[in-house]
C-alpha positions as YAML, in Angstrom:
chain: A
units: angstrom
residues:
- id: 1
  name: MET
  ca: [57.02, 38.97, 15.54]
- id: 2
  name: PRO
  ca: [55.06, 35.71, 15.11]
- id: 3
  name: ASN
  ca: [54.49, 34.24, 11.68]
- id: 4
  name: TYR
  ca: [50.67, 34.39, 11.06]
- id: 5
  name: GLN
  ca: [51.06, 33.56, 7.42]
- id: 6
  name: HIS
  ca: [51.62, 29.90, 8.35]
- id: 7
  name: ARG
  ca: [48.26, 29.70, 10.20]
- id: 8
  name: LYS
  ca: [46.43, 31.38, 7.36]
- id: 9
  name: ASN
  ca: [47.71, 28.84, 4.81]
- id: 10
  name: ARG
  ca: [46.70, 25.97, 7.03]
- id: 11
  name: TYR
  ca: [42.97, 26.89, 6.92]
- id: 12
  name: ARG
  ca: [42.91, 27.95, 3.29]
- id: 13
  name: ASN
  ca: [42.08, 24.45, 2.00]
- id: 14
  name: GLN
  ca: [39.16, 23.99, 4.43]
- id: 15
  name: PRO
  ca: [35.72, 25.36, 3.51]
- id: 16
  name: ASN
  ca: [34.55, 28.31, 5.53]
- id: 17
  name: VAL
  ca: [31.33, 28.31, 7.57]
- id: 18
  name: LEU
  ca: [29.35, 30.22, 4.97]
- id: 19
  name: ALA
  ca: [30.19, 27.71, 2.24]
- id: 20
  name: VAL
  ca: [29.12, 24.82, 4.47]
- id: 21
  name: VAL
  ca: [25.82, 26.50, 5.37]
- id: 22
  name: VAL
  ca: [25.02, 27.41, 1.75]
- id: 23
  name: GLY
  ca: [25.91, 23.92, 0.54]
- id: 24
  name: GLY
  ca: [23.75, 22.32, 3.24]
- id: 25
  name: PHE
  ca: [20.85, 24.61, 2.38]
- id: 26
  name: PHE
  ca: [20.96, 23.61, -1.29]
- id: 27
  name: LYS
  ca: [21.20, 19.91, -0.40]
- id: 28
  name: LEU
  ca: [18.12, 20.29, 1.79]
- id: 29
  name: LEU
  ca: [16.29, 22.16, -0.93]
- id: 30
  name: TRP
  ca: [17.15, 19.47, -3.51]
- id: 31
  name: TRP
  ca: [15.95, 16.72, -1.13]
- id: 32
  name: LEU
  ca: [12.64, 18.55, -0.57]
- id: 33
  name: VAL
  ca: [12.11, 19.04, -4.30]
- id: 34
  name: THR
  ca: [12.80, 15.40, -5.22]
- id: 35
  name: LEU
  ca: [11.02, 13.79, -2.26]
- id: 36
  name: PRO
  ca: [7.56, 13.47, -3.93]
- id: 37
  name: PHE
  ca: [9.09, 11.66, -6.91]
- id: 38
  name: LYS
  ca: [10.94, 8.99, -4.99]
- id: 39
  name: LYS
  ca: [9.37, 5.56, -4.75]
- id: 40
  name: ARG
  ca: [9.31, 4.40, -1.18]
- id: 41
  name: LYS
  ca: [9.09, 0.80, -0.10]
- id: 42
  name: ARG
  ca: [6.11, 0.08, 2.06]
- id: 43
  name: ALA
  ca: [6.37, -1.80, 5.27]
- id: 44
  name: THR
  ca: [5.27, -5.39, 4.80]
- id: 45
  name: GLY
  ca: [5.36, -6.56, 8.40]
- id: 46
  name: PHE
  ca: [2.18, -6.30, 10.48]
- id: 47
  name: ASN
  ca: [1.90, -6.25, 14.21]
- id: 48
  name: SER
  ca: [0.22, -9.18, 15.95]
- id: 49
  name: GLN
  ca: [-3.15, -7.43, 16.24]
- id: 50
  name: VAL
  ca: [-3.36, -6.85, 12.47]
- id: 51
  name: ARG
  ca: [-2.21, -10.40, 11.69]
- id: 52
  name: THR
  ca: [-4.83, -11.81, 14.07]
- id: 53
  name: HIS
  ca: [-7.59, -9.72, 12.48]
- id: 54
  name: ILE
  ca: [-6.55, -10.82, 9.02]
- id: 55
  name: PHE
  ca: [-6.45, -14.48, 10.09]
- id: 56
  name: HIS
  ca: [-9.93, -14.37, 11.66]
- id: 57
  name: LYS
  ca: [-11.50, -12.54, 8.70]
- id: 58
  name: ARG
  ca: [-9.86, -14.90, 6.23]
- id: 59
  name: THR
  ca: [-11.23, -17.92, 8.17]
- id: 60
  name: GLU
  ca: [-14.68, -16.34, 8.26]
- id: 61
  name: ILE
  ca: [-14.61, -15.69, 4.48]
- id: 62
  name: GLU
  ca: [-13.42, -19.24, 3.73]
- id: 63
  name: GLN
  ca: [-16.30, -20.59, 5.82]
- id: 64
  name: MET
  ca: [-18.80, -18.43, 3.88]
- id: 65
  name: LEU
  ca: [-17.39, -19.76, 0.60]
- id: 66
  name: ARG
  ca: [-18.25, -23.32, 1.62]
- id: 67
  name: SER
  ca: [-21.93, -22.42, 1.71]
- id: 68
  name: ASP
  ca: [-24.44, -22.83, -1.13]
- id: 69
  name: ASN
  ca: [-26.45, -19.87, 0.07]
- id: 70
  name: ILE
  ca: [-26.22, -17.04, -2.49]
- id: 71
  name: TYR
  ca: [-26.46, -14.38, 0.22]
- id: 72
  name: GLU
  ca: [-23.50, -15.84, 2.11]
- id: 73
  name: LEU
  ca: [-21.48, -15.92, -1.08]
- id: 74
  name: LYS
  ca: [-22.30, -12.30, -1.77]
- id: 75
  name: GLN
  ca: [-21.30, -11.47, 1.77]
- id: 76
  name: ALA
  ca: [-18.02, -13.39, 1.29]
- id: 77
  name: VAL
  ca: [-17.18, -11.18, -1.72]
- id: 78
  name: ILE
  ca: [-17.98, -8.03, 0.20]
- id: 79
  name: GLU
  ca: [-15.98, -9.15, 3.24]
- id: 80
  name: ALA
  ca: [-13.01, -10.14, 1.09]
- id: 81
  name: ASP
  ca: [-13.10, -6.73, -0.55]
- id: 82
  name: LYS
  ca: [-13.20, -5.05, 2.89]
- id: 83
  name: LEU
  ca: [-10.28, -7.20, 4.03]
- id: 84
  name: ILE
  ca: [-8.18, -6.11, 1.05]
- id: 85
  name: ASP
  ca: [-9.00, -2.51, 1.90]
- id: 86
  name: TYR
  ca: [-7.99, -3.13, 5.53]
- id: 87
  name: VAL
  ca: [-4.66, -4.57, 4.42]
- id: 88
  name: LEU
  ca: [-4.00, -1.65, 2.04]
- id: 89
  name: ARG
  ca: [-4.66, 0.79, 4.88]
- id: 90
  name: ALA
  ca: [-2.50, -1.22, 7.27]
- id: 91
  name: LYS
  ca: [0.34, -1.06, 4.76]
- id: 92
  name: GLY
  ca: [0.02, 2.72, 4.71]
- id: 93
  name: TYR
  ca: [-1.51, 3.38, 1.32]
- id: 94
  name: SER
  ca: [-3.64, 6.49, 1.33]
- id: 95
  name: GLY
  ca: [-6.62, 7.56, -0.68]
- id: 96
  name: GLN
  ca: [-10.24, 8.52, -0.40]
- id: 97
  name: SER
  ca: [-11.57, 5.22, -1.68]
- id: 98
  name: PHE
  ca: [-10.58, 1.59, -2.19]
- id: 99
  name: SER
  ca: [-9.76, 2.38, -5.80]
- id: 100
  name: ASP
  ca: [-7.40, 5.20, -4.82]
- id: 101
  name: ARG
  ca: [-5.56, 3.03, -2.33]
- id: 102
  name: LEU
  ca: [-5.30, 0.17, -4.80]
- id: 103
  name: ARG
  ca: [-3.86, 2.51, -7.47]
- id: 104
  name: ALA
  ca: [-1.35, 3.82, -4.93]
- id: 105
  name: ALA
  ca: [-0.31, 0.22, -4.18]
- id: 106
  name: GLN
  ca: [-0.03, -0.87, -7.85]
- id: 107
  name: PRO
  ca: [3.78, -0.46, -8.12]
- id: 108
  name: TYR
  ca: [4.18, -2.79, -5.13]
- id: 109
  name: ILE
  ca: [1.70, -5.49, -6.07]
- id: 110
  name: GLU
  ca: [2.47, -8.22, -8.58]
- id: 111
  name: PRO
  ca: [0.40, -7.73, -11.78]
- id: 112
  name: GLN
  ca: [-1.57, -11.01, -11.49]
- id: 113
  name: PHE
  ca: [-2.66, -10.12, -7.95]
- id: 114
  name: TYR
  ca: [-3.44, -6.52, -8.94]
- id: 115
  name: ASN
  ca: [-5.67, -7.67, -11.82]
- id: 116
  name: ALA
  ca: [-7.36, -10.32, -9.67]
- id: 117
  name: ILE
  ca: [-8.17, -7.68, -7.03]
- id: 118
  name: TRP
  ca: [-9.70, -5.40, -9.67]
- id: 119
  name: GLN
  ca: [-11.82, -8.21, -11.10]
- id: 120
  name: GLY
  ca: [-13.07, -9.15, -7.66]
- id: 121
  name: HIS
  ca: [-13.74, -5.53, -6.80]
- id: 122
  name: LYS
  ca: [-15.85, -5.15, -9.95]
- id: 123
  name: VAL
  ca: [-18.03, -8.05, -8.85]
- id: 124
  name: ARG
  ca: [-18.29, -6.49, -5.40]
- id: 125
  name: ASN
  ca: [-19.49, -3.27, -7.04]
- id: 126
  name: LEU
  ca: [-22.11, -5.22, -8.97]
- id: 127
  name: ILE
  ca: [-23.37, -6.69, -5.70]
- id: 128
  name: ALA
  ca: [-23.38, -3.37, -3.89]
- id: 129
  name: HIS
  ca: [-24.67, -1.01, -6.58]
- id: 130
  name: GLU
  ca: [-26.74, -3.03, -9.04]
- id: 131
  name: THR
  ca: [-29.48, -5.55, -8.93]
- id: 132
  name: ALA
  ca: [-27.90, -7.81, -11.55]
- id: 133
  name: LYS
  ca: [-28.22, -11.52, -10.95]
- id: 134
  name: ILE
  ca: [-24.86, -13.12, -10.31]
- id: 135
  name: ASP
  ca: [-24.45, -16.88, -10.25]
- id: 136
  name: LYS
  ca: [-22.76, -18.74, -7.38]
- id: 137
  name: ASP
  ca: [-19.70, -19.76, -9.37]
- id: 138
  name: THR
  ca: [-18.98, -16.11, -10.30]
- id: 139
  name: LEU
  ca: [-19.32, -15.09, -6.65]
- id: 140
  name: ARG
  ca: [-16.99, -17.86, -5.46]
- id: 141
  name: GLN
  ca: [-14.46, -17.00, -8.17]
- id: 142
  name: ALA
  ca: [-14.58, -13.29, -7.28]
- id: 143
  name: ALA
  ca: [-14.00, -13.98, -3.57]
- id: 144
  name: LYS
  ca: [-11.15, -16.35, -4.42]
- id: 145
  name: MET
  ca: [-9.55, -13.70, -6.67]
- id: 146
  name: LEU
  ca: [-9.68, -11.20, -3.83]
- id: 147
  name: MET
  ca: [-8.28, -13.73, -1.36]
- id: 148
  name: GLU
  ca: [-5.31, -14.54, -3.62]
- id: 149
  name: TYR
  ca: [-3.64, -11.32, -2.53]
- id: 150
  name: ILE
  ca: [-4.22, -12.07, 1.16]
- id: 151
  name: ASN
  ca: [-3.04, -15.68, 0.85]
- id: 152
  name: GLY
  ca: [-0.23, -14.90, -1.57]
...
C-alpha cells in the first residue's frame, strides 16, 4: 500500500486555491478603495503637435505684448489665459472650468507659478466680465505672469 501521508504533508505548507482567491479579492478591493486618494504624477511630456501649438501661441502673445495698443494687450492677456488652459488640458487635468483645472493642478505647480497664474486670470476676468479701465502696465504684467508658467 502506497504512503499517501507523505504527499499530504508536502502540500500542507502551500496555500490552497480558495485562500489565494480570497486574498486576491481583498487586495483588489483595497486597491479600489484607496485609488481615489492616491496622488498621481501627471505626464509632463507633450507630443510634437502640442509643443508646436504652444510655441506658436507663445510667439504670438509675445508679439502682442510689444504693442502699445490697449486692445492688443488685452488680447494678449486673454490668449495667455487660453494657452494656460490648453496646457492644463493637455496635461490631463479635468474640470468644468479653468479654475477647476487649475485647482486640480495645484499640487503639481510650484507656488510662485500657481499664484502668478491666479493673478493673471483675475485680470483676464476683469477684461472679459467688467468694463473697468485697466492700464497698459497692468495688462503687460498680467500677461507676463501667465506666461511665466509656460516659459518656466
